N, C-alpha and C positions, 0 to 999 in steps of 0.2 A: 720061329716061334719062342723060340728057348731063350733064344735068346735074348730080347725084348723082355721075356721076365727074369732074368737074371738081371740086365740092363735099368729095370724097375723095383726089382727089389736092391742094388747096389741103392740109389740115388733115395731111396724110403727108410734107410738105410741111413747112408750118409744126413742126410736132414736130420734125423734125431741124433743123433752124433755132435751135429750144431747145436743145436738145439738143447741141447744139455750143457755143453760146453762153454753156451753164454750163458744158461744157469749157475754156472759152478763160477762161471768168470763174477757174474754179478756179486754173488754171493761171498768173494770173495773181497771185490768192492767195498762192497757194502759193511763187511765186519775192520774192517780197513779203519773206513770214517771212520763205526763208530770209534773204536780203540780214539783218535784221535781226536774227538771230539772230546771222549770220557777222562786223558791223555792233560786237553789245557782245561777243564774244569777244575781235576784235580788241583792244578799247580795255580789255577783264579784261586781257590778253596786257604793257598798257604800262603803267599803273596801279602806282604807289609808294607802299607802308606805309608 
């Protein structure tokens, strides 16, 4: 019975860690995309035609 409880606890911890990692990765990608978009907009402001 103890083995099953430990396996269940480890599974739950791994699922939480995976969700946390995915959240962190999504935040990093979001920041990178926003930075790229702002950099592109900033360059277009000073472009002379």
